[in-house]
N, C-alpha and C positions, 0 to 999 in steps of 0.2 A: 341654444343647443337643446335638442330633444332629449328625453329621458334615455332613449336607446343609445344615443351618442355619448351621453354622460356615463352610462354603464360601461361602454367599450373603453372610454377614457380611463376609468378607474382600473380596469383590468390591464390596460396598457402601462399604467404606472407601475404595477407589480412586475410586468414583463421587463420594463426598463430597469427596475431595481435589481431583478435577478441577473440581467445581462451585465449591469455595472459591477455588481459584486463578483460575478464570474470572471470578468475581464481583469479586475484588480487582483484576484487570487491567482489567476493563471500567470500573471506577471510576477507575483510575489513568490509563488511556489511552482516549480516545474512538475511536481507530482500531481497537482490538482486535476489536470485534464487527462490523466491516464485512465484507461477503461476500468481498471480495478478500483480506483478511487471514486469514479463516478457511480459505479455499482454500489460502493459502500454508502455514498450519499443517498441513493435511492432506498437502500435497505434501512438506513438509520431514520429516514423520513417516513417510512411506511406507516408506523404506528400513529404518529401525530397526524399524518394526513388522513387516516381512517377516522380518528376521533373528530377531525375538523369537518368531515362530511356531515355527521349528525349535528355538530355545532352550527354549521351553516343553516340547516333547516330551522333550528331553534332561533338563531339570531335574525333570520329573515322575518320571523314571527314577532320580532321586537322583544324576545325573551332571551334568557341566557342559562347555560347549564354548567354549574361549577362542580358537579358531582362526577364528571366523566372519568377523572383520574382515579377516584375512589371506587367507582364501578369497575374499572379495569383491574384494580388490585384485588377487590373482593371476588370478582368472577374468576380471576387467575387462581386464587387459592382454592376456591370451590372446585374448579376444574381439576386441579392437581390432586385434591383429596379424593374426589370421585374416581379419577383415573387410576389411582393406586389400588382401589378396591373393586371397581366394577368395569373397567375397560374404557376403550376410546369413545365409542358412540354415546354411552350414557354421560361421559364426562363433557363432551361437546354440547350435548343437549342441556346439561346442568348449567354450563357457563353461559350459553345463550339465554336460557330461562332466567337466570339471575339478572343479566343485563336488561332483558325486556321487562322484568318485574320492577326493577329500580326505575326504569324510564316511565313505566305506567304509574307508579306511585308519584313520581315527580309531576307528571302531567295532570293527575287528579288533584294534587295539592294546588297546582296553579289554577286549574279551571273550576274546580268545585268549591274550594275554600277561598278563592280569590287572593291567595297568598302570592306576593311578588316572587317571581322565579328565582331572583337572587337569594332570597331568604330560604325558599323551599329546597333548592339544590345545595345551598350551603349546609343546611341541616342534614340533608341526605349524605353529603360528603363526610360530615363528622360521624354520623351513625355507621356508615359502611367502613370507614377507617378504623373505628373502634371494634366493630365485629371482626374485621380481618385480623387485627392484632390478638383478639380474644381467641379466635379459632386456631391460631398458629403459635400463641405465646410469644409472638414477635420473632419467630424463627422462620427461615425460608423452608419451603416444601419442595423436596427434590422430585424430579420427573425423569424416569428412565425408559418410558415407552418410545420405542424407535419411530413408530408411525406418527406419533404426536410431535416428536422433535422435528420430523420432516417438514411440518408446517412452517417452521422458522429457519430451517437450515438447508432444505433441498434447493436445487437449481432446475430451471426449465428453460431449455434453449440458451444456456449460459447466463441466464438472468435469475437472481434469487426469487424464490416462490413468493415471499412477502411483497415484492414489487409487483408481481402479477396480480396478487390479491388486491393491492392498492388500486391498480389500473381497473380491475374488474369492478371494484366498489364504486369508483368514480363514473364508470360507464353506466352501471345499473342505476345508481341514484341520480346521476346527471340526467338520464332519460326520464326518470320518474319526476324530477323537478321541472324539467323544461318542456316535456312533451305529453304530460298527462293532466287530467282534470284535477287530481290531487295537488300537483305542483302549482296549478293556477290558483287553487284555493289557498295554498300557503302564501303566495305573493299577495293575494287579495286581502287575506286576514292580517298580514303584517303591515300592509299599506294603510288600511282603514278598517279597524275591527268592527265598528258599528255598521258601516256600509255593507261589509261582507255579511254580517249577520242578517241585516234587513233584506239582502238579496237572496237569502235562502241557504247560505253556506253554513254548515254545522261547525262553527268556529272552534268550539270546545273539543270536538272530536279531532279536528285537524291538529290542534296543539298537542293533544295526548299522543297521537300517532307520531308527531315529530319527536317528542321526548322518548318514545319507545324506540324509534330509529336510532336516536343518539345512544341509548343504553345498549342496544344490540351491537352497534359498531364499536362501542367501548369494549364489550366482551370479545369481539373479534380481534381487536388490538391486543387484548390480554392474551389470547391464544398465541399470537405471533411473538410477543415479548417473552412469554413463558417458554415457548418452544426454542427460541433463540438461545436463551440462557440455561435451558434444561432445569430451571428452578422457578418456582412461584415466590416472588419476593413480596412480603406484606406491604412494603412501601413503594412498590414498583411504579405506581401511577402518580406519585407525588409531583406536583408541578405541571403535569401534562395538560390539566384543564386550562391553565394560562397559556401554554404553548398553542393549544388548539384554537383558543380565542384569538391569539395573535395572528395565526395563519389566516383565519377568516377575515380579520380586519385588514391585514396587509393585502389580501386578495380583492378588496374593494367592496365587501358586503357592509351595508350600513347598519350601525347599531340602533338606528331609529326604526329599522324594519322596512319591509316592502321591496327591497332590491338586493341583488347579489347573485353570483354565479359560482357553480362548483369549480369551473375551470380556474377562476381567479383564486379560489381557496387552495387548489392544488399548487398553483404558482407561489402563493404565500407560504405554504408548507415547505416548498423547495427552497425559497429564500432563506427561511430559518435553518433548514438542513445544510445549505451551502455555507452559511455564516458559521455554524457550529464546526463543520468539517474544516473550513479554511482556518479558523482560529486554532483548531487542534494541530493542523499542519504547521502553523507558524509559532506554535508553543506559547500561545497567549494564555495568561492566567485564567482559570475557570471563573474567578470572581469578576474579571473584566469582561468575560464573555456575556455574563448577565447584564452588565452595563450596556454593552453594544446592542444586545437584543432589545433592551428597554428603549434605547434611542431610536432604533428602527421602528418600533411600535408607535412611539410618540410621533415620528415623522409621518407614518402612514395615516394616523388619525388626524393629524394636523392638516394634511393634504386633503383628506376626505371632507373635513368640515369647513375648510377655508379656500378650496380651489376656486370657487366662484368669486370670492373677494379678491384673491390674488390676480385672477384674470381681469377683473374690473380695474384693479390698481395699475396693472401693466398698460391697459388700454388708456387709462387717464393720463399716464406719464408720456404717452406717445405725442410728439409735436403735431399740432394741427396743421393739416395741409391747406395753405391759402387757396381759396376758390377764386376763380376769375370773376371780376365784376360783371354783373349783368347789366347791359345797357337798357335803359327804359325804352318802351315801345314808342316809336315816333308818333307825334301828335299830327293827325291829318290836317292839311291846310284847309281853310274855309272855302267852300265852293261859292264863287261869285254868282250873284243873282242878276238876271237880266231885267232892265227897266224899260218899259214900253211907254212911249209918249203918245198921248191921245191925238 
């Protein structure tokens, strides 16, 4: 099977997983397929889905970003504080600036100091979490700006605005990844760093830009969450880094780098959102919800790493079809020679 077909197969696994969960929940709860509930699923998924866009870029590069949740929380608090004193536009600029700066620092730590991204972003997560609590003394920051609240609470054509922002994000960054030179550089760098460098690609710049994209999208997710709640919670982003990574993995992006699609990531985020929504409808304990999500992640990684081995095992167990015996070629009879008498 070619690499293209394998990529399609990974995304189809996520689609089948989404359909399976949807069918089960539609049978278990008559509320699941109502338009109101499906819009709630999209609204609840929008933040994780936006974080997962940047996470996809980073993971295709064979790196990881553990700081997106902390970046979301810190940018939310900064945005709320600036909004209170200086108005909407400076607040939005401050939030985006914080996210971009955090991503830039992550990228420089990974490329300039050769620090593993796991360690660099883990340290950034700890630093930003501490700064967020220091700025707020651990207390939420209220937001009463009506225009800002509209980012998370308004509707357009009957659909929540965060869902439109999610769709727009996937459209823009999907085109950037699939149809531009930068996207090709991302795939080449993740597939073989040394070969990409020798071919003239500025691999360090590509990695830095990917981390900046991740930081900016985390800030955008912070806008949505803060606007929805009308409050900037210092711990709002806790755990979202793991959910964004889970969405990327379920969507078929390889942790080894070099392959992955944003469409698969979106489906992976929807799988997690549908599971959360369904378990809430069925009154499942929140502790068991974490267990179920963990099992789904393990299943997705297992299939990604072992699908070729499973396919070979199935092929090996198939009974061999007996072939018809091939009759040997007939041996030509000797040609008699004529004897002449003198």
